[in-house]
C-alpha positions in Angstrom: -13.0 36.5 4.2 -15.8 36.5 6.8 -17.1 39.4 8.7 -15.3 38.6 12.0 -11.7 38.7 10.6 -12.7 41.8 8.6 -13.8 43.5 11.8 -10.6 42.6 13.6 -8.6 43.9 10.7 -10.5 47.1 10.7 -10.0 47.5 14.4 -6.3 47.0 14.1 -6.1 49.4 11.2 -7.9 52.1 13.4 -5.4 51.4 16.2 -2.4 51.8 13.8 -3.9 55.0 12.4 -4.4 56.4 15.9 -0.8 55.6 16.8 0.6 57.1 13.6 -1.5 60.2 14.0 -0.3 60.7 17.5 3.3 60.5 16.4 2.9 62.6 13.3 4.1 66.2 12.7 2.3 68.9 14.6 0.6 72.0 13.1 2.4 74.3 15.6 5.1 76.5 14.0 8.7 76.0 15.2 9.6 78.3 18.1 12.9 79.7 19.0 15.7 77.3 19.9 15.5 76.3 23.6 13.7 73.8 25.7 10.8 72.1 23.9 7.4 71.7 25.5 6.0 68.2 25.6 2.7 67.2 24.2 -0.4 68.5 26.0 -1.6 66.1 28.7 -5.2 66.3 27.4 -4.1 65.3 23.9 -2.1 62.4 25.3 -5.0 61.2 27.3 -7.4 61.5 24.3 -5.0 59.5 22.1 -4.6 56.9 24.8 -8.4 56.5 25.1 -8.5 56.0 21.3 -5.8 53.4 21.4 -7.5 51.6 24.3 -10.8 51.6 22.5 -9.2 50.2 19.3 -7.5 47.5 21.4 -10.7 46.6 23.1 -12.5 46.4 19.8 -9.8 44.1 18.3 -9.9 41.9 21.4 -13.7 41.6 21.2 -13.5 40.8 17.4 -10.9 38.1 18.2 -13.1 36.7 20.9 -16.2 36.7 18.6 -14.2 35.0 15.8 -13.0 32.3 18.2 -16.6 31.6 19.2 -17.6 31.1 15.6 -14.9 28.5 15.0 
């Protein structure tokens, strides 16, 4: 395995971890039954930036790997 595919695999792994972390359980205790509050907008924006960065890194790694071939 060369470095380029390894970098692409690492970027995809980071993207998957970011997505799974965003969808995982929250640390907040369960409140009384009633309307639930959605995720905080700042947190959603932060996770989207992480996913975008991982996608960009994966695309760059794919492009670099294509140039080597």
